[in-house]
C-alpha positions as CSV (number, residue, x, y, z in Angstrom):
1,M,0.6,11.0,-26.8
2,N,-3.1,11.5,-25.8
3,S,-5.2,9.5,-23.4
4,Q,-6.7,7.5,-26.2
5,D,-3.2,6.2,-27.1
6,H,-3.0,5.0,-23.5
7,K,-6.4,3.3,-23.4
8,M,-6.7,-0.4,-24.0
9,T,-10.0,-1.8,-25.0
10,R,-11.7,-4.3,-22.9
11,R,-11.6,-6.8,-25.8
12,T,-7.8,-6.5,-26.0
13,I,-7.5,-7.1,-22.3
14,L,-9.8,-10.1,-22.3
15,K,-7.9,-11.6,-25.2
16,T,-4.5,-11.0,-23.5
17,A,-5.8,-12.2,-20.2
18,A,-7.1,-15.4,-21.8
19,A,-3.7,-16.0,-23.3
20,A,-2.2,-15.3,-19.9
21,S,-4.4,-17.8,-18.1
22,A,-2.2,-20.5,-19.3
23,V,0.8,-18.9,-17.5
24,G,1.7,-20.9,-14.5
25,V,4.5,-20.3,-12.0
26,V,7.3,-18.0,-13.1
27,P,9.9,-19.9,-15.2
28,G,13.0,-20.7,-13.1
29,L,11.4,-20.1,-9.8
30,Q,12.7,-22.6,-7.3
31,S,10.4,-23.5,-4.5
32,A,10.7,-25.7,-1.5
33,V,7.6,-27.1,0.0
34,W,7.1,-27.6,3.8
35,A,4.2,-30.0,3.9
36,A,5.4,-32.8,6.2
37,G,7.2,-33.4,9.4
38,S,8.0,-30.6,11.9
39,D,7.8,-27.9,9.3
40,K,4.2,-28.7,8.3
41,P,1.9,-25.6,8.5
42,E,0.0,-25.6,11.8
43,L,-3.1,-24.4,10.0
44,E,-4.6,-25.7,6.7
45,E,-6.7,-22.6,6.1
46,V,-5.6,-19.0,6.5
47,K,-8.1,-16.2,6.5
48,I,-6.5,-13.1,5.1
49,G,-8.4,-9.8,5.1
50,F,-8.1,-7.3,2.3
51,I,-9.5,-3.9,1.3
52,P,-10.7,-3.4,-2.3
53,L,-7.5,-1.9,-3.7
54,T,-5.2,-2.8,-6.5
55,D,-2.4,-3.6,-4.1
56,C,-4.4,-6.5,-2.6
57,A,-3.4,-8.4,-5.8
58,S,-0.6,-10.6,-4.5
59,V,-2.8,-12.0,-1.8
60,V,-5.7,-12.6,-4.2
61,M,-3.5,-14.1,-6.9
62,A,-1.7,-16.4,-4.5
63,S,-5.2,-17.9,-3.8
64,V,-6.6,-17.8,-7.4
65,L,-3.5,-19.3,-9.0
66,G,-3.0,-22.0,-6.3
67,F,0.4,-20.9,-5.1
68,D,-0.9,-21.5,-1.6
69,K,-1.5,-25.2,-2.2
70,K,2.2,-25.7,-3.0
71,Y,3.0,-24.9,0.6
72,G,0.3,-26.9,2.3
73,I,-2.2,-24.1,3.0
74,K,-5.4,-22.6,1.6
75,I,-5.6,-18.8,1.6
76,I,-9.1,-17.5,2.1
77,P,-9.2,-13.9,1.0
78,T,-11.8,-12.0,3.0
79,K,-13.1,-8.7,1.7
80,E,-13.4,-6.0,4.4
81,A,-15.2,-2.6,4.5
82,S,-12.7,-0.4,6.3
83,W,-9.2,-0.3,7.8
84,A,-10.7,0.0,11.3
85,G,-12.6,-3.3,10.6
86,V,-9.3,-4.9,9.5
87,R,-7.6,-3.7,12.7
88,D,-10.4,-5.0,15.0
89,K,-10.6,-8.4,13.3
90,L,-6.8,-8.9,13.4
91,V,-6.7,-8.0,17.1
92,N,-9.6,-10.2,18.1
93,G,-8.6,-13.2,15.9
94,D,-11.4,-13.1,13.3
95,L,-8.7,-12.7,10.7
96,H,-5.4,-14.6,10.8
97,M,-3.6,-12.0,8.6
98,A,-4.3,-9.0,6.4
99,H,-3.3,-6.9,3.5
100,V,-2.9,-3.9,5.7
101,L,-1.5,-0.4,6.0
102,Y,2.1,-0.3,7.3
103,G,1.4,2.4,9.7
104,L,-1.7,0.7,11.1
105,V,0.3,-2.3,12.2
106,Y,2.8,0.0,14.0
107,G,0.0,2.1,15.5
108,V,-1.7,-1.0,17.1
109,H,1.6,-2.2,18.4
110,L,2.1,1.1,20.3
111,G,-1.6,1.5,21.2
112,I,-2.4,4.5,19.0
113,G,-5.3,4.4,16.6
114,G,-7.0,1.6,18.5
115,P,-6.3,-1.1,21.0
116,K,-2.7,-2.0,21.9
117,K,-1.5,-5.5,20.9
118,D,1.9,-6.8,19.8
119,M,1.9,-7.0,16.0
120,A,4.0,-8.4,13.2
121,V,5.0,-7.3,9.7
122,L,5.8,-10.4,7.7
123,M,6.7,-8.8,4.4
124,N,6.0,-5.8,2.2
125,L,3.3,-6.3,-0.4
126,N,4.0,-3.4,-2.7
127,N,5.9,-0.1,-3.4
128,N,4.4,3.0,-4.9
129,G,1.0,3.3,-6.7
130,Q,-1.0,5.6,-4.5
131,A,-2.1,9.2,-5.3
132,I,-3.4,12.5,-4.0
133,T,-6.6,13.6,-5.8
134,L,-7.9,17.2,-5.8
135,S,-11.5,17.9,-6.6
136,K,-12.5,19.3,-10.0
137,A,-13.8,22.3,-8.2
138,L,-10.3,23.1,-6.9
139,A,-8.8,22.4,-10.4
140,D,-11.2,24.9,-11.9
141,K,-9.7,27.4,-9.5
142,K,-6.3,26.5,-10.8
143,A,-5.3,24.5,-7.7
144,V,-3.8,21.5,-9.5
145,D,-0.6,20.7,-7.5
146,G,1.0,21.5,-4.1
147,A,2.2,25.0,-4.9
148,S,-1.1,26.2,-6.5
149,L,-3.1,24.6,-3.7
150,A,-1.1,26.4,-1.1
151,K,-1.6,29.7,-3.0
152,L,-5.4,29.2,-3.2
153,M,-5.6,28.2,0.5
154,A,-3.7,31.4,1.5
155,T,-6.1,33.6,-0.4
156,D,-9.5,31.8,-0.1
157,K,-9.7,31.4,3.7
158,R,-12.6,28.9,3.9
159,E,-12.2,25.5,5.6
160,Y,-10.6,22.9,3.4
161,T,-11.3,19.2,4.0
162,F,-9.0,16.4,3.0
163,A,-9.5,12.7,3.5
164,Q,-7.2,9.9,4.4
165,T,-8.0,6.2,5.0
166,F,-6.8,5.6,8.6
167,P,-5.2,8.0,11.2
168,T,-1.8,6.1,11.6
169,G,-1.8,4.7,8.0
170,T,0.2,5.3,4.9
171,H,-2.3,7.6,3.2
172,A,-2.5,9.9,6.1
173,M,1.3,10.2,6.2
174,W,1.6,10.8,2.5
175,L,-1.1,13.5,2.6
176,Y,0.4,15.2,5.6
177,Y,3.9,15.1,4.3
178,W,2.9,16.5,0.9
179,L,0.8,19.3,2.4
180,A,3.6,20.2,4.8
181,S,6.2,20.3,2.1
182,Y,4.2,23.2,0.5
183,G,3.8,25.1,3.8
184,I,0.3,23.8,4.7
185,N,0.0,22.4,8.2
186,P,-2.6,19.6,8.0
187,M,-3.4,19.9,11.7
188,K,-4.0,23.6,11.7
189,D,-4.8,24.8,8.2
190,A,-7.2,22.1,7.1
191,K,-9.8,19.6,8.4
192,V,-8.8,16.0,7.9
193,I,-11.3,13.2,7.9
194,T,-11.1,9.4,7.7
195,V,-12.9,7.7,4.8
196,P,-12.7,4.0,3.7
197,P,-10.9,3.6,0.3
198,P,-13.9,2.4,-1.8
199,Q,-16.0,5.4,-0.5
200,M,-13.6,8.1,-1.5
201,V,-14.9,8.7,-5.0
202,A,-18.6,8.8,-3.9
203,N,-17.7,11.3,-1.1
204,M,-15.9,13.6,-3.5
205,R,-18.7,13.4,-6.0
206,V,-21.2,14.9,-3.4
207,G,-18.7,17.5,-2.3
208,N,-17.7,16.2,1.1
209,M,-14.0,16.8,0.5
210,D,-11.5,19.0,-1.4
211,G,-9.0,16.2,-1.8
212,Y,-8.0,12.7,-0.7
213,C,-5.1,10.3,-0.6
214,V,-5.8,6.7,-1.3
215,G,-4.5,3.6,-3.2
216,E,-5.5,2.8,-6.7
217,P,-7.8,2.3,-8.5
218,W,-9.6,5.1,-6.6
219,G,-7.3,7.9,-7.9
220,H,-7.7,7.0,-11.5
221,R,-11.4,6.3,-11.0
222,A,-11.9,10.0,-10.0
223,I,-10.4,11.0,-13.3
224,M,-12.5,8.5,-15.3
225,D,-15.6,9.9,-13.5
226,G,-14.7,13.5,-14.2
227,I,-14.8,14.5,-10.5
228,G,-11.1,14.9,-9.6
229,I,-7.5,15.3,-10.9
230,T,-4.2,13.7,-9.7
231,A,-2.2,16.4,-8.0
232,V,0.8,14.1,-7.2
233,T,1.6,10.4,-7.1
234,T,3.0,9.0,-3.9
235,Q,6.1,7.7,-5.7
236,D,6.8,11.4,-6.4
237,I,6.7,12.0,-2.6
238,W,9.0,9.1,-1.9
239,Q,10.2,6.9,-4.7
240,D,9.7,3.2,-4.0
241,H,8.0,3.9,-0.7
242,P,6.7,1.0,1.4
243,E,2.9,0.7,1.3
244,K,0.8,-2.3,2.3
245,V,2.2,-5.2,4.3
246,L,1.2,-8.7,5.1
247,G,0.4,-8.1,8.8
248,C,-0.8,-10.2,11.7
249,T,-0.4,-10.3,15.5
250,D,2.9,-11.3,17.1
251,E,0.9,-14.0,18.9
252,F,-0.1,-15.6,15.6
253,V,3.5,-15.8,14.4
254,K,4.6,-17.4,17.7
255,K,1.8,-20.0,17.6
256,H,2.0,-20.7,13.8
257,P,5.5,-20.0,12.5
258,N,5.3,-22.6,9.8
259,T,1.9,-21.3,8.6
260,A,3.3,-17.7,8.6
261,R,6.3,-18.8,6.5
262,A,4.1,-20.8,4.1
263,V,1.9,-17.7,3.5
264,I,5.0,-15.5,2.9
265,M,6.2,-18.0,0.3
266,A,2.9,-18.2,-1.5
267,V,2.4,-14.4,-1.6
268,L,6.1,-13.9,-2.6
269,E,5.6,-16.3,-5.5
270,A,2.4,-14.5,-6.5
271,S,4.3,-11.1,-6.3
272,Q,7.0,-12.4,-8.6
273,W,4.3,-13.8,-11.0
274,I,2.5,-10.4,-11.2
275,D,5.7,-8.5,-12.0
276,A,6.9,-11.1,-14.5
277,G,5.3,-9.4,-17.5
278,L,2.5,-7.6,-19.3
279,Q,0.3,-10.6,-19.7
280,N,0.4,-11.4,-16.0
281,K,-0.4,-7.9,-15.0
282,L,-3.4,-7.8,-17.4
283,K,-4.6,-11.2,-16.0
284,M,-4.3,-9.8,-12.5
285,A,-6.2,-6.7,-13.4
286,E,-9.0,-8.7,-14.9
287,T,-9.1,-11.0,-11.9
288,I,-9.2,-8.4,-9.1
289,S,-11.7,-6.1,-10.9
290,A,-14.4,-8.7,-10.1
291,K,-17.2,-7.9,-7.6
292,S,-15.7,-10.2,-5.0
293,Y,-12.5,-8.2,-5.0
294,V,-12.1,-4.6,-6.0
295,N,-15.4,-4.3,-7.8
296,T,-14.7,-1.8,-10.5
297,G,-14.1,-1.7,-14.3
298,V,-10.9,-3.3,-15.4
299,D,-10.0,0.0,-17.2
300,A,-9.7,1.7,-13.8
301,I,-7.0,-0.8,-12.8
302,N,-5.0,-1.7,-15.9
303,Q,-3.5,1.6,-16.9
304,R,-1.7,2.6,-13.8
305,I,-0.3,-0.9,-13.0
306,L,1.5,-0.5,-16.3
307,G,2.8,2.9,-15.5
308,R,0.4,4.7,-17.9
309,Y,-0.7,7.8,-16.1
310,Q,-2.9,10.8,-16.9
311,N,-3.7,13.6,-14.5
312,G,-7.3,14.5,-15.7
313,L,-6.1,17.8,-17.2
314,G,-4.8,16.4,-20.5
315,K,-1.3,15.5,-19.3
316,T,-0.2,11.9,-19.8
317,W,3.1,10.2,-19.0
318,D,4.8,6.8,-18.5
319,D,5.9,6.4,-15.0
320,P,8.7,3.8,-14.4
321,N,8.0,4.0,-10.7
322,H,4.5,2.6,-10.9
323,M,3.1,0.1,-8.4
324,K,5.5,-2.8,-8.0
325,F,4.9,-6.1,-6.2
326,F,8.3,-7.8,-6.5
327,N,11.1,-5.9,-8.4
328,D,13.6,-8.7,-7.8
329,G,12.7,-8.9,-4.1
330,K,13.4,-5.3,-3.4
331,V,9.7,-4.6,-2.7
332,N,9.1,-7.4,-0.3
333,F,12.0,-7.1,2.2
334,P,10.7,-5.6,5.5
335,Y,13.4,-3.0,6.0
336,L,13.6,-1.8,9.6
337,S,14.1,1.8,8.5
338,D,10.7,1.7,6.7
339,G,8.9,0.9,9.8
340,M,10.9,3.4,11.8
341,W,9.9,6.2,9.3
342,F,6.2,5.8,10.1
343,L,7.0,6.2,13.8
344,T,8.9,9.4,13.1
345,Q,5.8,10.7,11.4
346,H,3.5,9.6,14.1
347,K,5.7,11.6,16.5
348,R,5.8,14.6,14.1
349,W,2.0,14.8,14.0
350,G,1.3,14.3,17.7
351,L,0.0,10.7,17.5
352,L,2.9,9.7,19.7
353,K,3.6,12.1,22.6
354,D,7.1,10.9,23.3
355,H,9.9,9.4,21.2
356,P,9.6,5.6,21.1
357,D,12.5,3.2,20.9
358,Y,12.4,3.5,17.1
359,L,14.9,0.7,16.3
360,G,13.7,-1.5,19.1
361,V,10.0,-1.3,18.0
362,A,11.0,-2.1,14.4
363,R,13.0,-5.1,15.4
364,Q,10.0,-6.4,17.4
365,V,7.5,-5.9,14.6
366,N,9.3,-6.7,11.4
367,K,9.9,-10.5,11.2
368,I,13.1,-10.3,9.1
369,D,14.4,-13.8,10.0
370,L,11.2,-15.5,9.0
371,Y,11.1,-13.5,5.8
372,K,14.7,-14.5,5.0
373,Q,13.9,-18.2,5.5
374,A,11.0,-17.9,2.9
375,A,13.1,-15.8,0.5
376,S,16.0,-18.2,0.7
377,A,13.9,-21.2,-0.1
378,L,12.5,-19.4,-3.2
379,K,16.0,-18.2,-4.2
380,V,14.8,-14.6,-3.9
381,S,17.6,-12.1,-3.3
382,V,17.7,-10.3,0.1
383,P,19.4,-7.0,0.7
384,K,22.5,-7.0,2.9
385,D,21.3,-4.1,5.0
386,V,18.1,-3.8,7.1
387,M,18.2,-0.1,6.5
388,R,17.9,1.9,3.3
389,T,18.3,5.5,2.3
390,S,15.6,7.5,0.6
391,K,15.2,11.2,-0.5
392,M,11.8,12.7,0.0
393,I,9.9,15.3,-2.1
394,D,11.1,18.1,0.2
395,G,14.8,17.1,-0.1
396,M,14.9,15.5,3.4
397,V,17.0,12.3,3.4
398,W,15.9,9.4,5.6
399,D,18.3,6.6,6.4
400,G,17.1,5.5,9.9
401,K,20.4,6.5,11.6
402,D,19.1,9.2,13.9
403,P,15.3,9.0,14.0
404,K,14.8,11.3,17.0
405,K,16.7,14.1,15.2
406,Y,14.9,13.4,12.0
407,A,11.4,13.5,13.7
408,D,12.3,16.7,15.5
409,G,13.8,18.4,12.4
410,F,10.7,19.3,10.5
411,K,9.6,23.0,10.5
412,I,5.9,22.1,10.2
413,K,4.6,19.6,12.8
414,A,1.7,19.2,15.2
């Protein structure tokens, strides 16, 4: 199958999206509405920040499709320029909530990567769907994956520059983990810089970096523009990994618990709507491609959300582990072990000097009881265990049982 077989014309997408516009709520979705009495949301309008990435879709679609109105709130999606900006606006109250990097929330809670403030993860927004891009210049030197990159870096001793999107965030952790799994110490063998997601492609185009890790559509965009190749997808680093979350301050949840629950329900319903079928995904891609959201051609978005991948070197494949927003509720549950994993990596890479109370911090941050209330009202299944077991690209297994031993067990660390 060649890349042309993968490609959908804009006309096809528009036609399908038009048909999908009639699609309302997911058939059979039961919803309870808290709109009166003691359970009424404390706020009528909720400002939710987002960065222009495909995985902001559930927040945007909750607003666009009116799921928010069912729960007595109005979501106001607010486009932000950088993760540092999102962090600052959450901390100072300019934003009520945000589509935000999992590790950013935990970093703020512990006072690394910015000011210290008690934070909250309300739900996961997506699994999978990020990628590590290497420049065309590296690909021309046969560095197209982890092993060939390590080989080139061992022989060509110049300084290599890689970009991530925020020091404590998901993309930094995927980048570092991947490099280390091939014997490259990101803290010693390379220069790492922070670049906002929408600026990644432009920076690679002018030669500011050799590679970057970011969310879609900025991985596929580099291929479309002929400036980079996909070396690895993040789902190949950790299948069904946690990614963006719906985050806010702990103070906001305590003051506005009904509002927080209403937003979870609206976004959860939008997540289920997106994953309900092809037409909905295409409608979503068309919607978020607009200037007010991601601001890119719909073709940069629609392929990878359907699992249709190409690496920029002629290889194409269908990936069953593409970006997912719901997956029968498996995506959205805020597992304690997921939050704990980011802390193990923060410790591994020297962002945390001492071992934190891994489980204690996760219990503080992840609002599992509130999520369960929302999920129960929507008849969304909830896993029995707050921990889950995952196998990483290097063969290491993470289950949350002994985080200190796990964090100390890596050969390559800061």
